[in-house]
Structure formats: structure tokens, C-alpha cells
N, C-alpha and C positions, 0 to 999 in steps of 0.2 A: 449368470451377468461377470463380467471379463471384469479385472481387477484394474487395469484401467480405466471403468469406468465405473469405484461406487457408488460417486454419487451423480445421475443424468439427468442434465436439466435443464430447460431452454424454457426463463422467466419473465413471463409476461405480463408486464400488470400497466392497466392500460388508468390515470390518472389528468383527468381534467386533458389538457393540452399536452402536458406528457404522457412519452409512453417509453416504461422500462424494455428493452425486448437484449436480455445476454445472456447465453450459451454457456458453463460454467459445469464443468470435468475434476471429478476428481477423486484417486483413485487411491486405494486402503495405504494409511501411512504415510500420506502426503499432505500436507501444509501451503496452501494457496493464500494471498493475501488479495484482497480486494481492495486497490486500490483509486482515491478522483477525487476530482474538486470537490465543491459542497454544489448539492446537486442536481447531481451525474445517474442517481441512485440506487446509490452504493445501500445503505439503512433499507428501499421496499427491496434489493431482492435479499437482504438478512431477513428483516418480516414475512419472510414472503417463499422463502424457506423451513423459515420458526414453523412458519402454518399462518402468524395474525394477518397476513396482508391475502387475502384468496386471487390465486391469480383469472385474468383475462383469454389469454391463450397457454399453450406450451405444457412443458408438464416439470414435474421434480417429482423421481427416480431412484429409492435407498438400497442399494446393496439389494435391486427387483423388481423391487419392490415399488409398486405406485403412491409418493405421498398428494399428488393436489397433479390432475390431470382432468382438465375440464369440457374436454370431448369426449371423457365417457363417465361424467360429472360421477367424477373419484376427489371426497377430501378426505382426508386423515386429519383430527382437530390437532395443536398443540401436544395437547398430555398424554397423546399415540404415539407419537414420531418417535422413533425412536435415534432424537437426537436432543444438546446440549447445549443451552448458552451460557455466555453470558456474558451480560451489558454494563454499557457502560459506565450509567453510578450502582454496579451489581446489581442492585434490587435485594440485598438480600433479607430474611424476617426481622423488623428490628426488635417482636417478641421475643423471638428464641433468640438463644443459640445457641457458639456455634456446630458445637455440636446436633444441633434439633436443624439450626438449619443445611445441614449436609444430609441431615437423619428423611427430611419431606419432602423424597426422590426418593428412595428404596421405598417409603412408606408405600406413599404412589402406584408403586409400582409393586405392590403386593406383599413385599415385605412385615413381618413384626416388627414387632418394637424393637422387641430386642435386639431383633438378625439386624435394622437399619443401624442400629444405634450402635453395633458393631463392625455393620461396613466405614458410616463411618468415623467412628476415632483410629481407624485403618484408614481412613484419605487422611483422617488432619496429620499420621502420623509420617503421607507421603508428603507431604507440603509445608512440612518443617510446621507443624503447629500443634500438636495435642497437647499441649502445658495451657492453649488457649482455649480448650474446647467450652469451660464455662462462662461465657464472656461472651458479652451482645456484642452486638452490628457497633452500636458507640464508646465501643471499649478499644475497637483496634484502629491497631493504624490502616493509614490509607492502601498498604504491599499486606500485612493482614488479609483486611479486607476483599484482597481480590483474591488473594490463593482460597481465600474458601466461597469464595465466592467459583473458583473453578476447582475443589474438591468435590461440591454440591453441584452441576455443572458430570462433573467424570465419574459419579458414583450411581450416575443412570445407564454406563458401561455402553456409551452414544454409539451410534455408528456413526454419525454425520460430529462433528464439533461446533460450534456455531458462536464467535469470534468478535463482542463488536465495543472497537476502538477502545481493548481490555485493562491500557495503563493511560490510555490520555489523562484521568487524574489523577495518576500519580504527582509528589512532586519529581523534579531531575533528579539527585541524589535518591531516591526510594526506585528512581523509572525503572536506571541501567541495573540492579542487581536485581528484582524482579521479572524483568525482559533475563537477567538469565537468568530465574529459575522458572520462566513462563517458559523459556525451547529444550528444560530440563524433561518438563510433563508430555512436554506438545512428539517430542521422541517416542515416549515410550505410549502413545498414544497409538493403538491400532489402529483403528478408527477415521475419519478421513476430517482433518479441519479444514475451514475456512476462515481467514480473520480477518475482518473488515478497517481501515486505518487508513490515516491521513498522514500517516509519518512513514517518513519512508526509510528513517533510518530501522525500524521493527522490522516493518516489513522483508528489507533485505537481511536480518541477522533472522526471520523468525519465522521466512517461506523459503517453502523448496521451489516457489515459481508465483509472479505475477502475470494478472491478470489488470489493464487496464480500462477505469470506466470512467467514458464523457457522453452528456449528455444521453442518455439511457443507452449507449451503445459499449460494447467492449475494438476496444480498437489498436491493444495489445495484449495481449500472452507469449508469455513465454518468461526462461529462466531471467537470474536477473542480468544477469554477465545479457545474454545475446538483448533486451529490453535498456540498459544500460552504457549499451554502445553505438545505440540504435533507433533513437526513441524515432516514435514517427508524428506526434504532435507538441506545441511547444506547452503544453501543461507536464510531456512525460518528461522535454527537455530541463523544464525547470524542479525539476522535478528530482533527476540526477545531475545537472545542473552543468550544460553545456549550451552553444546557443546555437539554434536550427534552420532549415533555413533553407524552403523549396525549392528548387525550380529545374532549369531545363540540361541537362549534358551533352557534349558530343566530345568526345574526348575524357583530356585529364582538367576542358573544359568548364565549372557548370554556372548558367546565367540565372542568377537567382532575383530579377528584375532590375534595381539598381545597378546595382556590379555583377564581373562575373569575374568567379574564383576561380586562382586552380588548385587543386586539389590532387590528395594519393592515390588516387583508384584511377581506374577507366572506366567512362561509363557510356551510353546515350541511350537519351529518352528521359523520361519524369523523373529526377532522383532530389533527395536530399542530400542537404551539404553540414555536417557538427563539426563543431571545435568547442575547447573546454573555453574558459572564463581564463584559465594559468596560462593558453597557449597565445594570448593577442599583449602585444608587447604596444607598448605608449611612449609616444617621441615628440619633440617641441617642433621635431622640423621633420620633413620626407627623409626614413632611408632611404640610404644607400645600399649593397653591396647585393647578397644571398638571391635569391629570387626569390619573394612573398607574396602575401595576398598584402598590399595597402592601400588605405584609405585617408578623406576629412571627414574627425568625426568635432561631438561638440558632445563636453561635459554635461551630460541631466540632470547628475545624483553620486551620490557619494556615500556610502555606508561598512560598517566594522564588516568582514568577511572569515571569521578565527581569526590568526595572528595578522590578517590581510589586510588592506578595504580596494570592496566592489565598486566599479568603478561604471555607471551606469553610460554606456555611450550611444549618440543618437545621431539621424546625418541619416548617407546617404544609406551605410547598410546600420541602422544597430544589434549594441552585443553591450556583455559586460566582459568588463576586463578586470583580474585579479590583478592588484599590482600589493609593492612592497609597504606602507610605513615612510618612507625613506626614498622612493621614488616619486609615492605622489610627491611630497614636501617640497621634490628637486623637479618637479616641471610644475610646482605652483597648482596641483590639481583642485579649482577650485566650479562652485557654473557653470557656464557658459565658456569658458571657456578649448578652449580650438588645441585643440591637439592633431597629429598620425598618428592613426592604429597599425598594426604587422600582424598575420601570422603566416609561417611556415608553413605552404606545402604539402609538405611533409604528417604534420600537427591537425587538414585540412579531409574530413575524414568524407570521400563517399558515397551513399546506397543506396537502390533501387526505389526508389515510391513506391 
């Protein structure tokens, strides 16, 4: 098995009218984030890799060993897979201490009690919880419980580490520190890691590569720079904060149905056009001056977005625009108000669909 396919899987699961059919390949030492909207199939994929949901078709192989291949009637039980899992709720054993929670995996893998506890002690030291070894889960903070769960998963030296929304249960203050801790531990993990998350920041900070799942299928697969620069679905565009349209390009012009946009890139054929909300300028009257894309719009909504306001525009070209509170007050932006929107061609990117 080549190192670029340490995990080699085609995960096919039929559940009623829903079908998950996704190819997942992860190299040794690589962290891949699996993102997608609710109902996309992320949790189903994770459960299938862990052996908690059987495949309908396809295969799961880790380091060349088949764990699930229905066509050959191969199926390896969850506890016998070289896999560690950190669930969203952590699922620590409430009656066991932190030390014995971490020692549980090595014990299941045949270590004697003394050896398992010694290995668990070493892992608690690695995650900075040596002084909390005797505490039970209810005596731990959310961040501490997350680190115990991670230590428990890593203690079995898994070839594949599965993380299911590992930071979702944490408050905002704890989350940033725990994310940094998790990043350090994942960098040291020699096996493959799959991170299931809905949080783009977790994915961008922790993962080497992003896989976007929608409707049970992979719609994009690439590094963060590639995906953020060229989103291919509305979900991905929202994820990375861009306005996205699909149309037909002829040179620098792209017909997106409601209007023709001038882009910075020359293309011919089916194309996507994207620009950032921060690139959209709003005006009380139609702007003059340098060539730019302009269109009339109606304010459909306003909401706080960092230090600015995110304005939702309805009309011929629905879009999001970011403006300062001062600009919003000057233009008297309220729902229903009619304005003109403008985006410079230089800030309008086009790429093949």
C-alpha cells in the first residue's frame, strides 16, 4: 500500500431513500476534515469507518488490510479495527478515573493491568493531565474531558484516528486553547486522521485537506487554499464567505441568468463566478467612474458580522455585502430600501464549472 493511500475507502451505505457513496483516501500523517451540511452523510461515513455501520457496497482498507468489503464478505468488528475514535460527547466511562479510561484500550488489546496503566499515565502526561489521573469524568472540565478522550483514542496507537466534532461541546473560551492543543497532538500522530466537523475554523486550523460532502457525495476535495478560492456549491461558498453564481462565460463576460458580470478571468463555456461580500459597495444612486459590475438591489436583511454589518441583497442578483456601521447609517440601510450594488471586475473571479 503506497503511503498516499494509508486509508483507502469507498464508503457506500444505503439508508432508506438516502445513499452515501464517497471515496476517502488519507495518507499516513495526514489530517483530513470532512465537512458538509446536516444530513450530508458525515456521521454515517464515520460510523462506517469505525465498524458501527456496515457497508452496502464499496470497501474500507487501512494500510492494505480490508476492514469491510461486502463483495468478499469481509467485515472486521469495531474492537478489532486499528482505529481510535473520539466522539462528540466523548463517551468517557463515568465510573472510571481518567487513568483507567485511558488504560481501557490497551487492556482490551492484551496489555496487563500494570502495563496498561503505565501507558495511560504516559498519555495523560502528554495531554497535560498527569495531575488529574484519579478524577472521574464528572470532576473534569469540558476541555479536560476532551483531552482524556483523545488520550484514550491514541493509547491504542491507531492507524486511523476518527474525530467526531471533537470541539463542539466546548465553550468559546475553552475552544481556542483546546484547538491549539489538539493541533499539536495531531501533528505528532503518525497514522491517518479524519476530522468530522461543521466548523470551518476547526477544519482550516487542524486539517491538511478538506473533503466536502453534500447529499451523500463528495463535491469538493482539496487543500484550504484551493477550496476557499474556488467553491463549487452554494454550501461551500457560504462556508468560505463568498457570493457564488453559475453561468455561461464568453471571454471576460459571464451570463449568470439575471445579468452579465464582467470578470477578471477570460473563459469560454460553463463557469462559476465568485466575489467576497467585502468587495460589494453599496450606493444610494447608480455609481459612475471606473468599469464595474452594477445592479439595483433591495435590502432584504441586516445582521452583525464581526465589526461590520452583513447586508443581504435581493433582486436581479441576490448577494451578501459587508459594510461598516457608519456606511450603513449614512445610507440609511433598512429592510426594503432600494440601493445600487457595485463590484469591480478585478475583484470578480471566474473559473470553469
